[in-house]
Backbone bond lengths (Angstrom), bond angles and torsions (degrees), N, CA, C in turn:
res aa  C-N    CA-C-N  psi(-1)  N-CA   C-N-CA  omega(-1)  CA-C   N-CA-C  phi
1 M - - - 1.447 - - 1.530 108.38 -
2 E 1.317 115.67 133.31 1.455 121.56 179.31 1.534 110.60 -75.19
3 L 1.310 115.70 157.06 1.461 120.75 -179.79 1.525 111.21 -62.76
4 S 1.331 117.41 -39.33 1.465 119.81 179.34 1.534 110.83 -64.73
5 E 1.335 116.90 -36.23 1.463 120.30 176.16 1.520 111.02 -66.41
6 M 1.325 116.03 -38.49 1.468 120.74 179.71 1.521 110.58 -62.41
7 R 1.317 115.96 -41.91 1.459 119.63 -177.72 1.519 112.07 -68.16
8 K 1.335 117.47 -26.67 1.455 121.65 178.93 1.527 112.21 -84.11
9 S 1.324 117.04 -19.61 1.466 121.63 -176.69 1.517 111.29 -74.19
10 S 1.314 114.82 156.91 1.462 119.86 176.94 1.531 109.37 -77.88
11 P 1.321 117.54 157.40 1.467 120.10 178.31 1.527 113.30 -58.85
12 E 1.332 116.92 -33.33 1.464 119.80 179.03 1.525 110.60 -65.55
13 D 1.340 116.42 -41.92 1.465 120.49 177.98 1.519 110.74 -64.18
14 L 1.321 116.10 -39.52 1.459 120.01 179.93 1.528 111.05 -66.18
15 R 1.325 116.61 -40.42 1.469 119.48 178.69 1.530 111.02 -65.49
16 E 1.324 115.61 -37.10 1.470 120.34 177.67 1.534 110.16 -65.18
17 E 1.323 116.44 -43.53 1.467 121.01 178.00 1.527 110.68 -64.95
18 L 1.320 116.45 -38.20 1.466 120.88 177.93 1.527 110.87 -62.08
19 L 1.305 116.52 -43.51 1.458 120.74 178.06 1.527 110.91 -61.93
20 K 1.326 116.27 -42.53 1.463 120.99 178.79 1.527 111.03 -62.10
21 L 1.334 116.39 -42.55 1.463 120.32 -179.67 1.527 111.82 -68.77
22 R 1.321 117.43 -35.40 1.464 119.53 177.61 1.525 111.34 -66.94
23 R 1.332 116.28 -36.40 1.473 119.10 175.05 1.525 110.49 -64.69
24 E 1.329 115.69 -42.22 1.461 119.97 178.80 1.532 110.32 -63.93
25 Q 1.324 116.37 -39.37 1.462 120.45 178.13 1.532 110.52 -62.15
26 F 1.319 116.63 -41.95 1.459 120.84 177.83 1.532 110.51 -61.73
27 N 1.336 116.51 -45.66 1.461 120.29 179.06 1.522 111.61 -61.76
28 L 1.331 116.91 -40.91 1.460 120.13 177.90 1.528 111.32 -64.91
29 R 1.328 115.61 -37.59 1.464 119.47 177.93 1.523 110.89 -63.25
30 M 1.330 116.05 -40.67 1.470 120.10 178.37 1.530 110.84 -66.63
31 Q 1.324 116.72 -40.26 1.460 119.99 177.57 1.521 111.06 -62.61
32 R 1.330 116.33 -40.94 1.463 119.69 -179.86 1.514 110.86 -65.92
33 A 1.327 117.04 -38.19 1.460 121.25 -178.80 1.524 111.78 -67.82
34 T 1.334 116.52 -32.89 1.465 119.66 -178.72 1.526 112.49 -93.26
35 G 1.320 117.10 -1.01 1.456 120.44 178.20 1.513 114.21 78.59
36 Q 1.313 118.50 19.97 1.460 122.35 -177.63 1.524 113.15 -104.24
37 M 1.315 117.55 8.48 1.464 120.26 -174.56 1.525 110.59 -73.06
38 A 1.334 115.96 121.22 1.460 121.31 -177.71 1.530 111.50 -84.05
39 R 1.344 116.87 -39.35 1.470 120.71 -177.03 1.522 109.84 -126.98
40 P 1.324 117.65 96.22 1.470 120.79 -178.11 1.528 114.19 -62.70
41 D 1.328 117.91 -26.21 1.461 120.37 -179.86 1.528 112.45 -68.89
42 Q 1.312 117.53 -18.95 1.458 121.76 -179.43 1.529 111.60 -63.28
43 F 1.326 116.53 -34.41 1.458 120.98 -179.42 1.531 110.57 -61.45
44 T 1.314 116.57 -43.42 1.468 120.89 179.43 1.526 110.97 -65.98
45 K 1.323 117.32 -40.93 1.471 120.86 179.85 1.525 111.38 -62.16
46 V 1.326 116.52 -42.02 1.463 120.51 179.75 1.525 110.13 -65.56
47 R 1.326 117.00 -42.85 1.469 120.07 178.83 1.522 111.18 -59.81
48 R 1.309 116.51 -42.51 1.464 120.05 -179.31 1.524 111.90 -68.69
49 D 1.325 116.76 -37.96 1.471 119.75 176.63 1.527 111.00 -63.52
50 I 1.331 116.55 -39.78 1.465 120.60 177.13 1.522 109.78 -61.13
51 A 1.319 116.60 -44.56 1.464 120.54 179.91 1.529 111.09 -63.45
52 R 1.324 117.13 -40.43 1.469 120.30 178.92 1.530 111.51 -62.24
53 I 1.313 115.86 -44.59 1.468 119.66 -179.23 1.521 110.13 -64.46
54 K 1.331 117.01 -43.70 1.463 119.57 179.20 1.518 111.18 -62.89
55 T 1.322 117.34 -35.91 1.458 121.30 178.50 1.526 110.94 -65.69
56 V 1.320 116.68 -45.23 1.477 120.60 -179.93 1.522 110.08 -65.00
57 L 1.336 117.65 -40.98 1.466 120.05 177.42 1.523 110.69 -60.97
58 R 1.313 116.74 -42.24 1.470 120.44 179.54 1.525 110.99 -66.69
59 E 1.324 117.04 -39.50 1.472 120.23 176.36 1.525 110.71 -59.43
60 N 1.324 115.83 -42.72 1.467 120.16 179.21 1.529 111.23 -64.30
61 E 1.330 116.94 -40.56 1.467 120.59 178.56 1.521 110.76 -63.09
62 R 1.318 116.55 -44.97 1.467 119.98 -178.77 1.518 111.44 -66.39
63 A 1.323 116.52 -36.61 1.471 119.79 178.39 1.527 109.39 -66.06
64 A 1.321 117.51 -38.87 1.461 120.61 178.77 1.518 110.97 -67.60
65 Q 1.322 116.92 -38.64 1.467 120.25 177.95 1.510 111.55 -67.65
66 G 1.311 116.60 -36.49 1.458 121.08 178.99 1.513 112.28 -66.80
67 S 1.309 116.76 -34.78 1.462 119.49 179.93 1.527 112.13 -78.21
68 D 1.345 116.44 -21.75 1.466 120.45 178.26 1.528 111.98 -76.55
69 A 1.309 117.03 -28.93 1.473 120.52 -174.48 1.500 112.65 -75.73
């Protein structure tokens, strides 16, 4: 998912995507531990996507707090 798409998505959609990526991260971790990992670069991509989603969620929270004050 692109960053511009993330910013347009609702927080519920982002949380759902975050959950999906965390499951994928867990599966990749298990594959790496058992030596079955086909694409090692995938682990880094998933980690970065998780960080992007968390950043956008935090931006949305701060924007909501700023408008409340």
